[in-house]
N, C-alpha and C positions, 0 to 999 in steps of 0.2 A: 504494500500499500504505499504509494509514493507521496505521502503528506509532508516529506521533507523538501521536495522540489516545487510544491505548489501551496502557497499560503492560503489558508481559509480566510474568509471576510472577518471573523473575530480577531485572527492573529495580526492582519495588517494594522489596525490602529494601535495594537499593543507595541509594535516596533517602532511606528512613527513617534508615539510618546516617549519611548525610551531614547530614540536618537534627539528629540527635541529637548529632552532634559540634559543630554550631554552637551549639545550645542549651546544651550541657554547657560549652563553652568560655566563653560569655557569662557563664553562672552562676558558673563558677570564678573568672573575672577579677573579678567584683562582690564575690563573698564573701571572696576572698583579701585579704591585706594586715592591717593592726593590727586588733586585736580582743581578745576574750577570751584571756586567756594559757593557758587550758586546752587551747584548739584551735589555738594559735598556730603550731606545727610543721605542722599540716595546712593551715592558712591559706596558709602561705608556699609549700608544694607546689602548692596549687591556684592561687596567683597566678603560679607559674612555668609550670605546664602549660596554664592557660587560654587564653592567646593562641594556643599552638600547636594546641590541639585546634579552636579556632575557625577558624584559617587552613586546617586540614586539611579541615574539613568544607565550607568555602567553596569551596576548590580542587575538591574532589570534586563540588560542585554544578556549578561552571562547566565542568568536563571532561564531566560527563554532558550538559550542554546543548550544548556545541560539537560533541561527537563523536558525536552520534546519527546514524542514516542519512540523514535529510533534510538535514543540514548539509553533506553532500559528495555531492550526487547525481550529479555528473558526473565525479568524480575518477577513476573506474574505467572511464569509457567509452572512454578513449583506450587502454586495454589491449587486446591482441589475443591472447586465450587460444586455444588450439587447440580445434577443434570437440569438443564433449563427446561421449563415448561412451555407448551404452546401459548402464543399470545392469545388474549381473549378476544378473538375476532374470527369470523367465519370465512374471511376472504381467502385463506390458504387452506389447502388440503394437507392432512396430517401426514400422507405418505410422500410428501413433496419436500426436497431439501430447502425450498423457499420458505415453507411453513417453519422449519426449524430455524433458519437464519433470521426470519422476521420475529421469531419468538425471542431470540436472544437480543436483537437490536431493540426491540419494544421495551425489554426490561430496563435497559439503560437509557433509552431515549424515547420517552412515552409518545412524542409527536410523530413517530415514525408510522407511515401508513403503506398499504400495498403499492400505491402509485409512486413511491420513493424507490423501488427496488433498483430501477436503472439510473438513479441520481448518484453521481459521484460522492464519495463520503466527504470530500473536501467542501462540497457545497450544502451538505445536510447540517453543518453546524454543531457536529457532535465533538465534544472536547476530547483531548488526548487520553485523559483518564478512562473515559467511557469506551474509547477504541481499545485501549488495553484490555479492559473487561470483556469486550466483544471477542476480541481475539482468544482471550484465556478461555471462555466459555465454548468457543468453537472447537478449540483443541481438546476441552474436556469431552465434548460430544463425540469428536472423532476418535478419541482415545490415543492421539499422537500430537506431536509437536508440529506446527506449520514451518516449513523452511523459510528463512528469512527472504531469500529471493523469490519464492512463491508468494510471501505475503506483500512484497513490495510491487507484484505485478497485479494485485487486487485494487481495483479502482471503485467499483460500485458493490452494492449488496448483492446483486445478481452474479457477480463474479465470484464473491465468497460462496454464494449457494452452489456454483459449479464446481469450486475448488473442493468444497465439502464432499460432493459427490464423487469426485476423483480419488480423494485419499481415504475415504471410507464408503465405498460402493455397496458394501452390505448392510449399511445402516437402515434400521426398519423404523416404522412409525411407532412401534411398541417402544423405542428407546425415548420417546417423548411422551410422558403420561399425559392423558387427556385431562382436562379440567372442567368442572361444572361452572363455566364462565364464559362471557362473551364481551366483545368490543365493537362498537360502531361509531362512525365518524360521519358528520353531516356539515353542511353549509346551510345556514339558516336562509331559506327562500320562501316563496309565497306558501307552499304547502305546509311549511312548519311554523308559519307566523299568523298573528290575529292582531289587529289594531296596532301595527307597528312594532310589536314585540313577539316574544316566544308564545306560541299557541298552547295553552294548557290542555286543550282537547287533544291535539296531536301528540303531546308528550304522554298523556295518559295511555293513548293507543300504542305508542311506540315502546314504552316501557313494559306494557302488557306483552307486546309481540316478543320482546327480548326474553322476558320470563317464561313465556311458553316454549320458545325456541330452545333454551337451556334445557327445559324440563324434558321436552320431546326427544331430543338428542341423547339425553342421559337414560331415558326409558327405552330407546331404540326403536321407536315407532312413530309415524306421524300422527298428528292429532286425531285424524279421522279412524285410526285403527286402534286407539287406546280402549281397552276393555278390563273388566275385573276377572276374577277367577272363573265366575260363571259364564264369562263370554259376553255380558251385557256391556254396551257401550258406555263408557263414563265420560264426563266432560269437566275439564279444568274450570274452577270456579274461584274467583278472587274473593277473599274474605275481608282483607284490609289493604289500603294502599295510602301511604303517607309521602307527601312531598314537602321539602323545607329548603327554601331558596335563600341564598345570601343577598338577593335583591329582588326587586319586583319583576315578574315575568315581562313586563312592558319595557324594561331596560335593555333587554337583549335587542341587538341590532341586526338589520338585514346582512347577510353574507358573513356573519360571525361563524366561526368553526366552533362546533361542540363535539365532544366525545363522550359516549356512554359507556362506562366500565362496569359490568355487572358480575356478580358471583352468586351462587345458591347453596344452601344447605337444606336439611330436612330433618323432621321428627318422625321417626317410624316411616310408614308408607303413606300417611295421610296428610301431613302438613309440609308445606315447602315454603321456604323464606329466601327471598332475595334481597340484595342490598346493591344499589346502583349509584355511581357518582356521575352527574351530568356536569362536565367541566367545559368552560368557554373563558374568552377574554374578558367578558363582562361579569360574570359571576359564576357560581356553581350551585347545584341543586342536589340534595342528598335525598334519595328515594329508597323506601323500604316497602316491600310487597310480600303479602301472604296469601297462599291459596290452598285449596284442597280439591277433591273430586266429588262430583255429583252425578246422579243418574235419575232418570224419570221413574216416577212411581207408576202404578197400575193405570192411573187415569190419563197419563201422558200430559198432564198439564204442568205449566211452569210453577205452580204453587204446590206441586207434589214431589219436588226434588228431595232426595235424601242422599246421604254420603255414600260414596263409593270408594274403593281402593284399587289402585293399579297393581299389576304384578311387577315387582321389582326385578331387574335382571341380576344375576349373581355378582356381576362386576359393576354395579351401579357406581357411577363416579360421583354422585352427590353426596357429600360428607354427611353423616348422621349425627345429630345432637343427642346428648345424654338426657336432655330435659327441655320441655317447652320454653322457649326464651321469652324474655319480658314482653316483647312485642306481641306475642301470641297470648300471654297471660292477660295483658291489658284488654285485648279483644273480648276475652271471656267476661271480664268485669263490666266492660260497657255494655255488654248485651243484657245483663240483668240490672244495670243501674236504672233507677226510675228517672223518667224525663221530667223536666220543669214544665209547668203549665205554659202553653203556647201563647205568644203575644201577637201572632199572626198565622193565619193559615189559608190556603188557597187549593184548588183543584187543578190538577195537570192531566191533560189528555195526551196519552202516548202517541208518538208519531213513528209509526213502524218503519219507514224508510230511513229514518234517522235514528231512532232508538233501540231497534231490534237487531240483534246480530245475526251471523250466518246460520246458527242453529236454532233460531227462533226464540231466544232468551233476551230479556232486557239487558242491553250491552252495559258491561261495567263502566265504560267511559262515558255513557250518558247520564250517569248519576249525578257528577258534579256539574254538568251543564244544565241539568234539571234544577239543581240548586241555585245556579246562576239566574236562570230565567225567573224562577219564583221569588228569589230574595229581592230581585230589581223591582217586581210588583210591589213590594212593600216599601222599599227605600227610595224608589224613583229611579229615572234613567241615569242620574249622575253616579249611581252605585255601579253600572256597567261601563260607563264612559270615563269616569274620573278616577277610578281604582283599578288595581291590578293585584292579582293573586301573589302572595309570598309563601303561604302556608296552607296545606289542605290535608286533612285526615278523614279518609272515608272508611267506615265500618260497614261491610256488607252483611245483612243477615237474611235476605230473602230476595225472590224474584218475583215477575208478574206476567200474566198473559198479555199479549198485544192489545185485546179489547177491554182490558180493564182500565180503570182510571186511578190516579195516584193522588193521595193527599200529602201536601207539603206542610209542615209547621216550623216555624221559627220560634225557638225556645229562649234565646238570648241574644242581644245584639248591644254591643259597647263600642264607643270610639269616639273620635273627634274629626276635625276637618282633614286630617293627614292620614288616619288609619282607622280600621274597623274590624272588629272581630265578632263572628257570629257562630251559634250553635243551631242546627236545624235537624229534621228528620223527615224520612219519607216513608209513608204507609200505603198498603193497598186499600182502596176504598171498598172493595168487595167484601172483605172480612176484617178490616182493620189491623191486620198484622203488620209489624214494624219490619220494614225492608232495609232501612239504612239509618246511620247517624253521621253527620258530616260536621267537621269543625273547620272553620275557615279564618284566615287573617288575610286582609287586602290592605294595601297601602298605595299612596300616590306614587306613580313611577317618576323618575327624574325628569323625563320628557313632559309629563303632565305638570309637574311643579313648576318648570320653566316656562310653560305656556300660560300658566295662571299668573306668575309673577310679571310677565310682560303685559298681560292685559290690565293688571293693576297699575303698572307704570304708565301704560298707554292712557289710562283713563284719568290720570292725575293732571 
């Protein structure tokens, strides 16, 4: 890898600064000392600082020369890192050297994507220490050292993948253990946006898809073929989804890049928990999801769903938990907790084309949107246009047939001109059964706050 002959963009400013310090130090030392009394005080300062600046620049140059990657090619070879795992993304095939190299690079440089495989390392901005780690982990995976001449001929990650195939042709996908994890990367465009920011509806759907994708892969079956021990089809069912953002969803901007990194664990064969981090330049969102499996009862109605259990494969890659985590215990407590008297309620008519999913159930992503619509009926249009979600916690307790109607109740509302918090519930009108409890916090986005300030100043 010829990073000694091609300076990367982060290295160029470093060398320029060091050279600048040397030149300035020499100039200050020469100019300092006795001279025109008008500038005497400045000359004395220059004389005092000149040697220090010169020394700092010279040391910087020496450090840069001594600690570049080629000066310590074998230092990390004696380390024995654990075998790298596959990067949490479905872009690469596990039986491909590309997947294994992508996994290694992603561990050291999370911004790496499949589109970077043919980009020279010198342009990726990977620092020298990370390059050493990448080399060490590649050697550990291959079971042998990379010859220095061979290493210097590697320019891109794709070159490294080809080299790995040459020096370890019998390497199998089993050498890279699979993980119950996934990574996805997006640029925020119109499908992912709403009202100028990140779309909460899209994010709910996408996080749900990531969760199901990890689960289906771990169970070794596509969702349409999942069944219990009796052969009855079972349906993955969300029981709780919580989103906690570092900023208002409305603050995210068009063309922002965001990454979703998710992992999953389970309690027995019935409860599945995933945690995902949604990361971007504007902010980050911590997401936690909990699901189980259901199947239809004798009547085939959405109101007759009861729990089902999938058959776990012997080599199921989803780690098992020794006990139900707090996230699940909190769900159980909320389910039996009495509701406060409502301060507002209204009826909601289900829109099948919008609210019903592909298997005829009320879509989990429709619940927070129903909450949005009904809360705005109480608080006014400014609730929908002036505030943006920052926190949402949905507890799912039941489902509904498409021809039923729902009763929305608002149990608590508190806030001021900058933020609002509400607690609400959704029930079936036909039998009054509680279907969901929803906890929401909304704040004014930075964009909305700036518009309001401009309007105030403009009216003065």
